[in-house]
Phi, psi and omega in degrees: 000326178276140186237341182187149173237132181243102188289152178250122179238148175287152173218138176274320192221113181301323174298319173300311176303312178303315185302307184300307188283324183277307184285320188264328183255356175082021181282165168245156179276129179262319176200151182227111178248038181078275182267005182218130187237143178229124174232160189212157179205132179049247181252014183244160182218133177239134182258142179233138168244143180297136179205076191297328186273003181300131168273112189295336178288344180248010179270121173248032180292136179218147178221132168251124185241129179275154176217152182256000175214070185299322183296317178299313182296310176310306187301318183297327179286321177298316181303328182271008183062025178287125178297123178267135180310133179306332180258012187225033176299170184289126179204164176269129181263152180300342184265025176075024183236142169267120188211165170208169184222149170219167178245138173275181180304340183251017181067028173285128180275124176248111177251130180252134181220155176218134171299132177249000000 
């Protein structure tokens, strides 16, 4: 019955969100409804809602994104000088995943993982 999940994350500034995801991570814009933004890349879609008063230090938005070529994806981000989370470099986890993490401009945690 369930077919897909599309996470919804807060954004303070739509232009900053667009710049990070479109220019740095290679997503494309799917739809812009003013205070609501939808982006996509490959087979995933992320929704954003405007939250101008969000304190990034108090934001716990998180998304776990599966990939089928984590080494290539990780290297492409390093090549673009994208900051990897200091506690989230590419590593093999005890739960059988190779993963890494980064933060977007609003402190939403993006973790990318691949089964090993």
